[in-house]
PDB file of N, CA, C and O in Angstrom:
ATOM      1  N   UNK A   1     -46.413 -50.981 -97.089  1.00  0.00           N
ATOM      2  CA  UNK A   1     -47.023 -51.878 -96.127  1.00  0.00           C
ATOM      3  C   UNK A   1     -48.414 -52.236 -96.623  1.00  0.00           C
ATOM      4  O   UNK A   1     -49.196 -51.352 -96.974  1.00  0.00           O
ATOM      5  N   UNK A   2     -48.724 -53.504 -96.654  1.00  0.00           N
ATOM      6  CA  UNK A   2     -50.037 -53.931 -97.109  1.00  0.00           C
ATOM      7  C   UNK A   2     -50.973 -54.122 -95.915  1.00  0.00           C
ATOM      8  O   UNK A   2     -50.555 -54.426 -94.798  1.00  0.00           O
ATOM      9  N   UNK A   3     -52.239 -53.933 -96.205  1.00  0.00           N
ATOM     10  CA  UNK A   3     -53.267 -54.085 -95.174  1.00  0.00           C
ATOM     11  C   UNK A   3     -53.617 -55.563 -95.069  1.00  0.00           C
ATOM     12  O   UNK A   3     -53.891 -56.194 -96.090  1.00  0.00           O
ATOM     13  N   UNK A   4     -53.618 -56.138 -93.859  1.00  0.00           N
ATOM     14  CA  UNK A   4     -53.983 -57.544 -93.722  1.00  0.00           C
ATOM     15  C   UNK A   4     -55.467 -57.751 -94.051  1.00  0.00           C
ATOM     16  O   UNK A   4     -56.281 -56.844 -93.878  1.00  0.00           O
ATOM     17  N   UNK A   5     -55.800 -58.934 -94.517  1.00  0.00           N
ATOM     18  CA  UNK A   5     -57.188 -59.249 -94.829  1.00  0.00           C
ATOM     19  C   UNK A   5     -57.997 -59.314 -93.534  1.00  0.00           C
ATOM     20  O   UNK A   5     -57.608 -59.978 -92.573  1.00  0.00           O
ATOM     21  N   UNK A   6     -59.116 -58.620 -93.531  1.00  0.00           N
ATOM     22  CA  UNK A   6     -60.031 -58.653 -92.385  1.00  0.00           C
ATOM     23  C   UNK A   6     -61.405 -58.992 -92.938  1.00  0.00           C
ATOM     24  O   UNK A   6     -61.961 -58.231 -93.729  1.00  0.00           O
ATOM     25  N   UNK A   7     -61.954 -60.126 -92.528  1.00  0.00           N
ATOM     26  CA  UNK A   7     -63.234 -60.569 -93.075  1.00  0.00           C
ATOM     27  C   UNK A   7     -64.380 -59.683 -92.588  1.00  0.00           C
ATOM     28  O   UNK A   7     -64.228 -58.927 -91.628  1.00  0.00           O
ATOM     29  N   UNK A   8     -65.521 -59.785 -93.258  1.00  0.00           N
ATOM     30  CA  UNK A   8     -66.667 -58.928 -92.982  1.00  0.00           C
ATOM     31  C   UNK A   8     -67.201 -59.111 -91.560  1.00  0.00           C
ATOM     32  O   UNK A   8     -67.603 -58.138 -90.922  1.00  0.00           O
ATOM     33  N   UNK A   9     -67.209 -60.337 -91.063  1.00  0.00           N
ATOM     34  CA  UNK A   9     -67.701 -60.574 -89.699  1.00  0.00           C
ATOM     35  C   UNK A   9     -66.817 -59.874 -88.669  1.00  0.00           C
ATOM     36  O   UNK A   9     -67.312 -59.293 -87.703  1.00  0.00           O
ATOM     37  N   UNK A  10     -65.508 -59.938 -88.886  1.00  0.00           N
ATOM     38  CA  UNK A  10     -64.578 -59.267 -87.974  1.00  0.00           C
ATOM     39  C   UNK A  10     -64.766 -57.753 -88.049  1.00  0.00           C
ATOM     40  O   UNK A  10     -64.746 -57.071 -87.024  1.00  0.00           O
ATOM     41  N   UNK A  11     -64.949 -57.225 -89.264  1.00  0.00           N
ATOM     42  CA  UNK A  11     -65.190 -55.789 -89.407  1.00  0.00           C
ATOM     43  C   UNK A  11     -66.476 -55.365 -88.691  1.00  0.00           C
ATOM     44  O   UNK A  11     -66.531 -54.293 -88.088  1.00  0.00           O
ATOM     45  N   UNK A  12     -67.504 -56.209 -88.763  1.00  0.00           N
ATOM     46  CA  UNK A  12     -68.750 -55.908 -88.038  1.00  0.00           C
ATOM     47  C   UNK A  12     -68.515 -55.884 -86.534  1.00  0.00           C
ATOM     48  O   UNK A  12     -69.037 -55.016 -85.834  1.00  0.00           O
ATOM     49  N   UNK A  13     -67.727 -56.838 -86.034  1.00  0.00           N
ATOM     50  CA  UNK A  13     -67.418 -56.866 -84.601  1.00  0.00           C
ATOM     51  C   UNK A  13     -66.593 -55.643 -84.193  1.00  0.00           C
ATOM     52  O   UNK A  13     -66.801 -55.076 -83.121  1.00  0.00           O
ATOM     53  N   UNK A  14     -65.655 -55.242 -85.059  1.00  0.00           N
ATOM     54  CA  UNK A  14     -64.840 -54.066 -84.782  1.00  0.00           C
ATOM     55  C   UNK A  14     -65.715 -52.822 -84.753  1.00  0.00           C
ATOM     56  O   UNK A  14     -65.577 -51.986 -83.861  1.00  0.00           O
ATOM     57  N   UNK A  15     -66.620 -52.693 -85.728  1.00  0.00           N
ATOM     58  CA  UNK A  15     -67.518 -51.540 -85.774  1.00  0.00           C
ATOM     59  C   UNK A  15     -68.401 -51.492 -84.533  1.00  0.00           C
ATOM     60  O   UNK A  15     -68.651 -50.418 -83.985  1.00  0.00           O
ATOM     61  N   UNK A  16     -68.871 -52.653 -84.091  1.00  0.00           N
ATOM     62  CA  UNK A  16     -69.697 -52.719 -82.881  1.00  0.00           C
ATOM     63  C   UNK A  16     -68.890 -52.310 -81.653  1.00  0.00           C
ATOM     64  O   UNK A  16     -69.372 -51.537 -80.826  1.00  0.00           O
ATOM     65  N   UNK A  17     -67.678 -52.819 -81.530  1.00  0.00           N
ATOM     66  CA  UNK A  17     -66.825 -52.477 -80.384  1.00  0.00           C
ATOM     67  C   UNK A  17     -66.492 -50.985 -80.394  1.00  0.00           C
ATOM     68  O   UNK A  17     -66.488 -50.336 -79.348  1.00  0.00           O
ATOM     69  N   UNK A  18     -66.214 -50.448 -81.578  1.00  0.00           N
ATOM     70  CA  UNK A  18     -65.926 -49.015 -81.692  1.00  0.00           C
ATOM     71  C   UNK A  18     -67.148 -48.188 -81.282  1.00  0.00           C
ATOM     72  O   UNK A  18     -67.015 -47.153 -80.629  1.00  0.00           O
ATOM     73  N   UNK A  19     -68.323 -48.649 -81.669  1.00  0.00           N
ATOM     74  CA  UNK A  19     -69.555 -47.976 -81.276  1.00  0.00           C
ATOM     75  C   UNK A  19     -69.795 -48.020 -79.776  1.00  0.00           C
ATOM     76  O   UNK A  19     -70.463 -47.146 -79.224  1.00  0.00           O
ATOM     77  N   UNK A  20     -69.256 -49.029 -79.121  1.00  0.00           N
ATOM     78  CA  UNK A  20     -69.404 -49.157 -77.670  1.00  0.00           C
ATOM     79  C   UNK A  20     -68.308 -48.424 -76.906  1.00  0.00           C
ATOM     80  O   UNK A  20     -68.289 -48.433 -75.675  1.00  0.00           O
ATOM     81  N   UNK A  21     -67.383 -47.781 -77.649  1.00  0.00           N
ATOM     82  CA  UNK A  21     -66.391 -46.948 -76.994  1.00  0.00           C
ATOM     83  C   UNK A  21     -64.970 -47.491 -76.932  1.00  0.00           C
ATOM     84  O   UNK A  21     -64.101 -46.868 -76.322  1.00  0.00           O
ATOM     85  N   UNK A  22     -64.720 -48.630 -77.548  1.00  0.00           N
ATOM     86  CA  UNK A  22     -63.355 -49.157 -77.568  1.00  0.00           C
ATOM     87  C   UNK A  22     -62.539 -48.282 -78.528  1.00  0.00           C
ATOM     88  O   UNK A  22     -62.968 -48.054 -79.659  1.00  0.00           O
ATOM     89  N   UNK A  23     -61.383 -47.794 -78.102  1.00  0.00           N
ATOM     90  CA  UNK A  23     -60.579 -46.927 -78.978  1.00  0.00           C
ATOM     91  C   UNK A  23     -60.161 -47.648 -80.259  1.00  0.00           C
ATOM     92  O   UNK A  23     -59.810 -48.828 -80.241  1.00  0.00           O
ATOM     93  N   UNK A  24     -60.207 -46.918 -81.359  1.00  0.00           N
ATOM     94  CA  UNK A  24     -59.852 -47.487 -82.653  1.00  0.00           C
ATOM     95  C   UNK A  24     -58.393 -47.941 -82.682  1.00  0.00           C
ATOM     96  O   UNK A  24     -58.056 -48.910 -83.362  1.00  0.00           O
ATOM     97  N   UNK A  25     -57.543 -47.252 -81.955  1.00  0.00           N
ATOM     98  CA  UNK A  25     -56.127 -47.631 -81.879  1.00  0.00           C
ATOM     99  C   UNK A  25     -55.979 -49.029 -81.290  1.00  0.00           C
ATOM    100  O   UNK A  25     -55.171 -49.823 -81.772  1.00  0.00           O
ATOM    101  N   UNK A  26     -56.745 -49.331 -80.262  1.00  0.00           N
ATOM    102  CA  UNK A  26     -56.709 -50.647 -79.624  1.00  0.00           C
ATOM    103  C   UNK A  26     -57.201 -51.726 -80.580  1.00  0.00           C
ATOM    104  O   UNK A  26     -56.603 -52.798 -80.679  1.00  0.00           O
ATOM    105  N   UNK A  27     -58.292 -51.438 -81.282  1.00  0.00           N
ATOM    106  CA  UNK A  27     -58.857 -52.405 -82.220  1.00  0.00           C
ATOM    107  C   UNK A  27     -57.904 -52.668 -83.378  1.00  0.00           C
ATOM    108  O   UNK A  27     -57.767 -53.807 -83.825  1.00  0.00           O
ATOM    109  N   UNK A  28     -57.251 -51.627 -83.862  1.00  0.00           N
ATOM    110  CA  UNK A  28     -56.302 -51.785 -84.969  1.00  0.00           C
ATOM    111  C   UNK A  28     -55.123 -52.656 -84.542  1.00  0.00           C
ATOM    112  O   UNK A  28     -54.657 -53.493 -85.315  1.00  0.00           O
ATOM    113  N   UNK A  29     -54.648 -52.465 -83.331  1.00  0.00           N
ATOM    114  CA  UNK A  29     -53.526 -53.271 -82.834  1.00  0.00           C
ATOM    115  C   UNK A  29     -53.920 -54.740 -82.719  1.00  0.00           C
ATOM    116  O   UNK A  29     -53.099 -55.624 -82.964  1.00  0.00           O
ATOM    117  N   UNK A  30     -55.166 -55.003 -82.350  1.00  0.00           N
ATOM    118  CA  UNK A  30     -55.607 -56.386 -82.187  1.00  0.00           C
ATOM    119  C   UNK A  30     -55.673 -57.138 -83.510  1.00  0.00           C
ATOM    120  O   UNK A  30     -55.460 -58.349 -83.545  1.00  0.00           O
ATOM    121  N   UNK A  31     -55.967 -56.428 -84.599  1.00  0.00           N
ATOM    122  CA  UNK A  31     -56.044 -57.109 -85.898  1.00  0.00           C
ATOM    123  C   UNK A  31     -54.784 -56.919 -86.740  1.00  0.00           C
ATOM    124  O   UNK A  31     -54.711 -57.401 -87.870  1.00  0.00           O
ATOM    125  N   UNK A  32     -53.788 -56.214 -86.186  1.00  0.00           N
ATOM    126  CA  UNK A  32     -52.508 -56.081 -86.858  1.00  0.00           C
ATOM    127  C   UNK A  32     -52.472 -55.090 -88.008  1.00  0.00           C
ATOM    128  O   UNK A  32     -51.823 -55.341 -89.024  1.00  0.00           O
ATOM    129  N   UNK A  33     -53.160 -53.974 -87.860  1.00  0.00           N
ATOM    130  CA  UNK A  33     -53.147 -52.940 -88.888  1.00  0.00           C
ATOM    131  C   UNK A  33     -53.010 -51.579 -88.225  1.00  0.00           C
ATOM    132  O   UNK A  33     -52.908 -51.487 -87.002  1.00  0.00           O
ATOM    133  N   UNK A  34     -53.008 -50.537 -89.019  1.00  0.00           N
ATOM    134  CA  UNK A  34     -52.909 -49.193 -88.464  1.00  0.00           C
ATOM    135  C   UNK A  34     -54.297 -48.608 -88.264  1.00  0.00           C
ATOM    136  O   UNK A  34     -55.280 -49.079 -88.835  1.00  0.00           O
ATOM    137  N   UNK A  35     -54.353 -47.586 -87.453  1.00  0.00           N
ATOM    138  CA  UNK A  35     -55.626 -46.917 -87.198  1.00  0.00           C
ATOM    139  C   UNK A  35     -56.180 -46.296 -88.480  1.00  0.00           C
ATOM    140  O   UNK A  35     -57.386 -46.348 -88.720  1.00  0.00           O
ATOM    141  N   UNK A  36     -55.310 -45.709 -89.306  1.00  0.00           N
ATOM    142  CA  UNK A  36     -55.752 -45.100 -90.562  1.00  0.00           C
ATOM    143  C   UNK A  36     -56.337 -46.138 -91.518  1.00  0.00           C
ATOM    144  O   UNK A  36     -57.358 -45.889 -92.159  1.00  0.00           O
ATOM    145  N   UNK A  37     -55.689 -47.302 -91.613  1.00  0.00           N
ATOM    146  CA  UNK A  37     -56.202 -48.362 -92.487  1.00  0.00           C
ATOM    147  C   UNK A  37     -57.550 -48.874 -91.983  1.00  0.00           C
ATOM    148  O   UNK A  37     -58.453 -49.143 -92.775  1.00  0.00           O
ATOM    149  N   UNK A  38     -57.678 -49.004 -90.689  1.00  0.00           N
ATOM    150  CA  UNK A  38     -58.941 -49.473 -90.124  1.00  0.00           C
ATOM    151  C   UNK A  38     -60.045 -48.444 -90.337  1.00  0.00           C
ATOM    152  O   UNK A  38     -61.188 -48.812 -90.609  1.00  0.00           O
ATOM    153  N   UNK A  39     -59.718 -47.165 -90.218  1.00  0.00           N
ATOM    154  CA  UNK A  39     -60.699 -46.110 -90.515  1.00  0.00           C
ATOM    155  C   UNK A  39     -61.202 -46.232 -91.952  1.00  0.00           C
ATOM    156  O   UNK A  39     -62.399 -46.123 -92.217  1.00  0.00           O
ATOM    157  N   UNK A  40     -60.264 -46.462 -92.875  1.00  0.00           N
ATOM    158  CA  UNK A  40     -60.634 -46.579 -94.280  1.00  0.00           C
ATOM    159  C   UNK A  40     -61.533 -47.794 -94.503  1.00  0.00           C
ATOM    160  O   UNK A  40     -62.527 -47.705 -95.224  1.00  0.00           O
ATOM    161  N   UNK A  41     -61.191 -48.926 -93.890  1.00  0.00           N
ATOM    162  CA  UNK A  41     -61.998 -50.140 -94.054  1.00  0.00           C
ATOM    163  C   UNK A  41     -63.403 -49.982 -93.483  1.00  0.00           C
ATOM    164  O   UNK A  41     -64.362 -50.545 -94.010  1.00  0.00           O
ATOM    165  N   UNK A  42     -63.519 -49.213 -92.404  1.00  0.00           N
ATOM    166  CA  UNK A  42     -64.826 -49.012 -91.767  1.00  0.00           C
ATOM    167  C   UNK A  42     -65.601 -47.846 -92.384  1.00  0.00           C
ATOM    168  O   UNK A  42     -66.768 -47.629 -92.058  1.00  0.00           O
ATOM    169  N   UNK A  43     -64.949 -47.101 -93.270  1.00  0.00           N
ATOM    170  CA  UNK A  43     -65.625 -45.963 -93.902  1.00  0.00           C
ATOM    171  C   UNK A  43     -65.735 -44.761 -92.988  1.00  0.00           C
ATOM    172  O   UNK A  43     -66.626 -43.928 -93.155  1.00  0.00           O
ATOM    173  N   UNK A  44     -64.832 -44.665 -92.021  1.00  0.00           N
ATOM    174  CA  UNK A  44     -64.833 -43.538 -91.094  1.00  0.00           C
ATOM    175  C   UNK A  44     -63.995 -42.405 -91.662  1.00  0.00           C
ATOM    176  O   UNK A  44     -63.068 -42.656 -92.432  1.00  0.00           O
ATOM    177  N   UNK A  45     -64.299 -41.164 -91.298  1.00  0.00           N
ATOM    178  CA  UNK A  45     -63.492 -40.053 -91.806  1.00  0.00           C
ATOM    179  C   UNK A  45     -62.081 -40.093 -91.245  1.00  0.00           C
ATOM    180  O   UNK A  45     -61.845 -40.547 -90.126  1.00  0.00           O
ATOM    181  N   UNK A  46     -61.159 -39.609 -92.048  1.00  0.00           N
ATOM    182  CA  UNK A  46     -59.767 -39.554 -91.618  1.00  0.00           C
ATOM    183  C   UNK A  46     -59.561 -38.308 -90.789  1.00  0.00           C
ATOM    184  O   UNK A  46     -60.017 -37.226 -91.157  1.00  0.00           O
ATOM    185  N   UNK A  47     -58.877 -38.455 -89.672  1.00  0.00           N
ATOM    186  CA  UNK A  47     -58.592 -37.306 -88.820  1.00  0.00           C
ATOM    187  C   UNK A  47     -57.517 -36.463 -89.454  1.00  0.00           C
ATOM    188  O   UNK A  47     -56.542 -36.977 -90.001  1.00  0.00           O
ATOM    189  N   UNK A  48     -57.703 -35.184 -89.376  1.00  0.00           N
ATOM    190  CA  UNK A  48     -56.698 -34.268 -89.892  1.00  0.00           C
ATOM    191  C   UNK A  48     -56.115 -33.495 -88.723  1.00  0.00           C
ATOM    192  O   UNK A  48     -56.837 -33.056 -87.828  1.00  0.00           O
ATOM    193  N   UNK A  49     -54.821 -33.339 -88.744  1.00  0.00           N
ATOM    194  CA  UNK A  49     -54.165 -32.538 -87.727  1.00  0.00           C
ATOM    195  C   UNK A  49     -54.338 -31.073 -88.083  1.00  0.00           C
ATOM    196  O   UNK A  49     -54.019 -30.658 -89.197  1.00  0.00           O
ATOM    197  N   UNK A  50     -54.830 -30.311 -87.164  1.00  0.00           N
ATOM    198  CA  UNK A  50     -54.969 -28.883 -87.384  1.00  0.00           C
ATOM    199  C   UNK A  50     -53.640 -28.195 -87.118  1.00  0.00           C
ATOM    200  O   UNK A  50     -52.906 -28.580 -86.209  1.00  0.00           O
ATOM    201  N   UNK A  51     -53.336 -27.186 -87.904  1.00  0.00           N
ATOM    202  CA  UNK A  51     -52.087 -26.465 -87.627  1.00  0.00           C
ATOM    203  C   UNK A  51     -52.164 -25.792 -86.269  1.00  0.00           C
ATOM    204  O   UNK A  51     -53.202 -25.254 -85.883  1.00  0.00           O
ATOM    205  N   UNK A  52     -51.074 -25.831 -85.567  1.00  0.00           N
ATOM    206  CA  UNK A  52     -51.029 -25.234 -84.238  1.00  0.00           C
ATOM    207  C   UNK A  52     -50.719 -23.752 -84.350  1.00  0.00           C
ATOM    208  O   UNK A  52     -49.702 -23.361 -84.923  1.00  0.00           O
ATOM    209  N   UNK A  53     -51.591 -22.943 -83.807  1.00  0.00           N
ATOM    210  CA  UNK A  53     -51.355 -21.505 -83.785  1.00  0.00           C
ATOM    211  C   UNK A  53     -51.064 -21.102 -82.348  1.00  0.00           C
ATOM    212  O   UNK A  53     -51.678 -21.604 -81.406  1.00  0.00           O
ATOM    213  N   UNK A  54     -50.142 -20.212 -82.207  1.00  0.00           N
ATOM    214  CA  UNK A  54     -49.775 -19.800 -80.861  1.00  0.00           C
ATOM    215  C   UNK A  54     -50.566 -18.578 -80.410  1.00  0.00           C
ATOM    216  O   UNK A  54     -50.569 -18.237 -79.228  1.00  0.00           O
ATOM    217  N   UNK A  55     -51.237 -17.919 -81.354  1.00  0.00           N
ATOM    218  CA  UNK A  55     -52.015 -16.745 -80.963  1.00  0.00           C
ATOM    219  C   UNK A  55     -53.398 -16.809 -81.598  1.00  0.00           C
ATOM    220  O   UNK A  55     -53.579 -17.464 -82.624  1.00  0.00           O
ATOM    221  N   UNK A  56     -54.345 -16.154 -81.014  1.00  0.00           N
ATOM    222  CA  UNK A  56     -55.719 -16.136 -81.466  1.00  0.00           C
ATOM    223  C   UNK A  56     -55.905 -15.004 -82.470  1.00  0.00           C
ATOM    224  O   UNK A  56     -55.512 -13.866 -82.209  1.00  0.00           O
ATOM    225  N   UNK A  57     -56.501 -15.314 -83.612  1.00  0.00           N
ATOM    226  CA  UNK A  57     -56.756 -14.322 -84.647  1.00  0.00           C
ATOM    227  C   UNK A  57     -58.192 -13.818 -84.482  1.00  0.00           C
ATOM    228  O   UNK A  57     -59.139 -14.478 -84.908  1.00  0.00           O
ATOM    229  N   UNK A  58     -58.344 -12.666 -83.871  1.00  0.00           N
ATOM    230  CA  UNK A  58     -59.674 -12.123 -83.582  1.00  0.00           C
ATOM    231  C   UNK A  58     -60.388 -11.609 -84.827  1.00  0.00           C
ATOM    232  O   UNK A  58     -61.608 -11.446 -84.807  1.00  0.00           O
ATOM    233  N   UNK A  59     -59.663 -11.351 -85.899  1.00  0.00           N
ATOM    234  CA  UNK A  59     -60.279 -10.759 -87.089  1.00  0.00           C
ATOM    235  C   UNK A  59     -60.516 -11.779 -88.202  1.00  0.00           C
ATOM    236  O   UNK A  59     -60.896 -11.393 -89.307  1.00  0.00           O
ATOM    237  N   UNK A  60     -60.306 -13.043 -87.944  1.00  0.00           N
ATOM    238  CA  UNK A  60     -60.493 -14.067 -88.973  1.00  0.00           C
ATOM    239  C   UNK A  60     -61.944 -14.108 -89.453  1.00  0.00           C
ATOM    240  O   UNK A  60     -62.191 -14.298 -90.643  1.00  0.00           O
ATOM    241  N   UNK A  61     -62.885 -13.936 -88.563  1.00  0.00           N
ATOM    242  CA  UNK A  61     -64.305 -13.974 -88.936  1.00  0.00           C
ATOM    243  C   UNK A  61     -64.631 -12.853 -89.905  1.00  0.00           C
ATOM    244  O   UNK A  61     -65.349 -13.071 -90.880  1.00  0.00           O
ATOM    245  N   UNK A  62     -64.119 -11.663 -89.657  1.00  0.00           N
ATOM    246  CA  UNK A  62     -64.385 -10.544 -90.554  1.00  0.00           C
ATOM    247  C   UNK A  62     -63.825 -10.809 -91.949  1.00  0.00           C
ATOM    248  O   UNK A  62     -64.466 -10.470 -92.943  1.00  0.00           O
ATOM    249  N   UNK A  63     -62.649 -11.404 -92.036  1.00  0.00           N
ATOM    250  CA  UNK A  63     -62.058 -11.715 -93.342  1.00  0.00           C
ATOM    251  C   UNK A  63     -62.893 -12.787 -94.058  1.00  0.00           C
ATOM    252  O   UNK A  63     -63.057 -12.731 -95.276  1.00  0.00           O
ATOM    253  N   UNK A  64     -63.411 -13.745 -93.316  1.00  0.00           N
ATOM    254  CA  UNK A  64     -64.247 -14.784 -93.924  1.00  0.00           C
ATOM    255  C   UNK A  64     -65.553 -14.198 -94.437  1.00  0.00           C
ATOM    256  O   UNK A  64     -66.020 -14.593 -95.506  1.00  0.00           O
ATOM    257  N   UNK A  65     -66.148 -13.275 -93.711  1.00  0.00           N
ATOM    258  CA  UNK A  65     -67.374 -12.631 -94.172  1.00  0.00           C
ATOM    259  C   UNK A  65     -67.116 -11.852 -95.458  1.00  0.00           C
ATOM    260  O   UNK A  65     -67.977 -11.812 -96.338  1.00  0.00           O
ATOM    261  N   UNK A  66     -65.960 -11.242 -95.576  1.00  0.00           N
ATOM    262  CA  UNK A  66     -65.603 -10.508 -96.797  1.00  0.00           C
ATOM    263  C   UNK A  66     -65.506 -11.454 -97.991  1.00  0.00           C
ATOM    264  O   UNK A  66     -65.876 -11.086 -99.106  1.00  0.00           O
ATOM    265  N   UNK A  67     -65.012 -12.669 -97.763  1.00  0.00           N
ATOM    266  CA  UNK A  67     -64.881 -13.644 -98.843  1.00  0.00           C
ATOM    267  C   UNK A  67     -66.254 -14.123 -99.306  1.00  0.00           C
ATOM    268  O   UNK A  67     -66.488 -14.290-100.504  1.00  0.00           O
ATOM    269  N   UNK A  68     -67.155 -14.341 -98.361  1.00  0.00           N
ATOM    270  CA  UNK A  68     -68.482 -14.831 -98.717  1.00  0.00           C
ATOM    271  C   UNK A  68     -69.309 -13.704 -99.276  1.00  0.00           C
ATOM    272  O   UNK A  68     -70.467 -13.909 -99.640  1.00  0.00           O
TER     273      UNK A  68
END
């Protein structure tokens, strides 16, 4: 899938709207691209999904201190 061309003025308007609280998903839909592609065009960090853990590891900090 190719990213549609988005001119600099439109990107500035998108960045401004995002700064005012408009969800990036909504903005991406309006210009016909994905949220990830729009993040890349705006220079925003990519969200990473954290692995889901079902239990809390109370000793993780101690293991990290041992590594450092």
